[in-house]
KEVEX-546459 format. One line per 8 residues: number of its first residue (from 1); their letters; for each residue x, y, z of C-alpha. Coordinates in steps of 0.2 Angstrom, whole numbers. Layout:
N
NUM = A = X Y Z | ...
***
This chain:
116
1 = MNIIEKAD = -31 88 51 | -21 87 35 | -9 72 35 | 4 82 27 | 6 91 43 | 12 76 53 | 30 73 56 | 39 60 46
9 = EEILALAA = 40 48 61 | 21 49 63 | 17 46 45 | 29 31 45 | 21 24 60 | 4 25 52 | 10 18 35 | 20 3 40
17 = PLWRDLVR = 5 -8 47 | -5 -3 32 | 9 -8 20 | 12 -24 30 | -7 -29 28 | -6 -25 9 | 9 -37 8 | 1 -50 18
25 = YSNEGKYG = -16 -50 10 | -8 -49 -7 | 2 -65 -4 | -14 -74 3 | -24 -68 -12 | -38 -61 0 | -45 -46 -10 | -58 -41 4
33 = EFSRNFSG = -44 -40 17 | -32 -32 5 | -44 -18 1 | -52 -15 19 | -42 1 22 | -45 9 5 | -53 25 3 | -70 25 -4
41 = SLARAMDQ = -64 32 -21 | -50 19 -23 | -62 5 -18 | -74 11 -31 | -61 12 -44 | -53 -5 -41 | -60 -18 -52 | -62 -34 -41
49 = VAAGHQFA = -60 -45 -56 | -44 -37 -62 | -37 -38 -44 | -42 -56 -43 | -33 -59 -59 | -17 -50 -53 | -17 -61 -37 | -19 -77 -47
57 = HSELARNL = -7 -73 -60 | 7 -62 -54 | 21 -71 -46 | 27 -55 -38 | 10 -50 -30 | 9 -68 -22 | 27 -68 -16 | 31 -52 -7
65 = SDRFDALG = 43 -52 7 | 39 -45 24 | 56 -36 23 | 53 -18 17 | 62 -2 20 | 54 16 20 | 64 26 7 | 55 43 9
73 = IIRRGEHV = 39 53 10 | 32 65 -3 | 19 77 3 | 6 85 -9 | -11 93 -7 | -20 82 6 | -10 66 4 | 7 59 7
81 = TVLYRQRS = 16 46 -3 | 27 34 6 | 40 25 -4 | 46 8 0 | 60 -4 -5 | 51 -20 -7 | 58 -37 -10 | 51 -54 -16
89 = TSKPGEWL = 53 -71 -9 | 54 -79 -26 | 62 -66 -37 | 79 -58 -35 | 80 -39 -34 | 71 -25 -27 | 55 -16 -31 | 48 1 -28
97 = GRLVLGYE = 32 1 -17 | 21 17 -17 | 8 20 -3 | -3 35 -4 | -12 40 12 | -24 53 17 | -39 56 29 | -57 51 25
105 = DGQVRIFG = -71 53 38 | -57 56 51 | -48 40 48 | -32 37 38 | -36 28 22 | -26 21 7 | -29 32 -9 | -16 22 -19
113 = ASIF = -4 8 -19 | 7 0 -31 | 23 -9 -34 | 35 -5 -49
***
């Protein structure tokens, strides 16, 4: 099945726990747990040293709030991008979270994730 064929509610139900885990493990600096739902291609592309540096030195990456709001879904090809309004526990303001999901070996996997 192609994930773009799912209804918005189904996509959001799949995405929320994955995003919640990314926030949690980013805050805790646990790269192994943070990357456990990554697609094979994303896992190979992620530099564990660079990710560890980000966890250690980014105030935002270690202080994400568990409060987030889904803003919308973009469908393209075999992937969906879920956009989130993300907050910090230490910095005022809001950030844009991006979570790219698709299927790999019959399971929903993360093909991209970032905060702007």
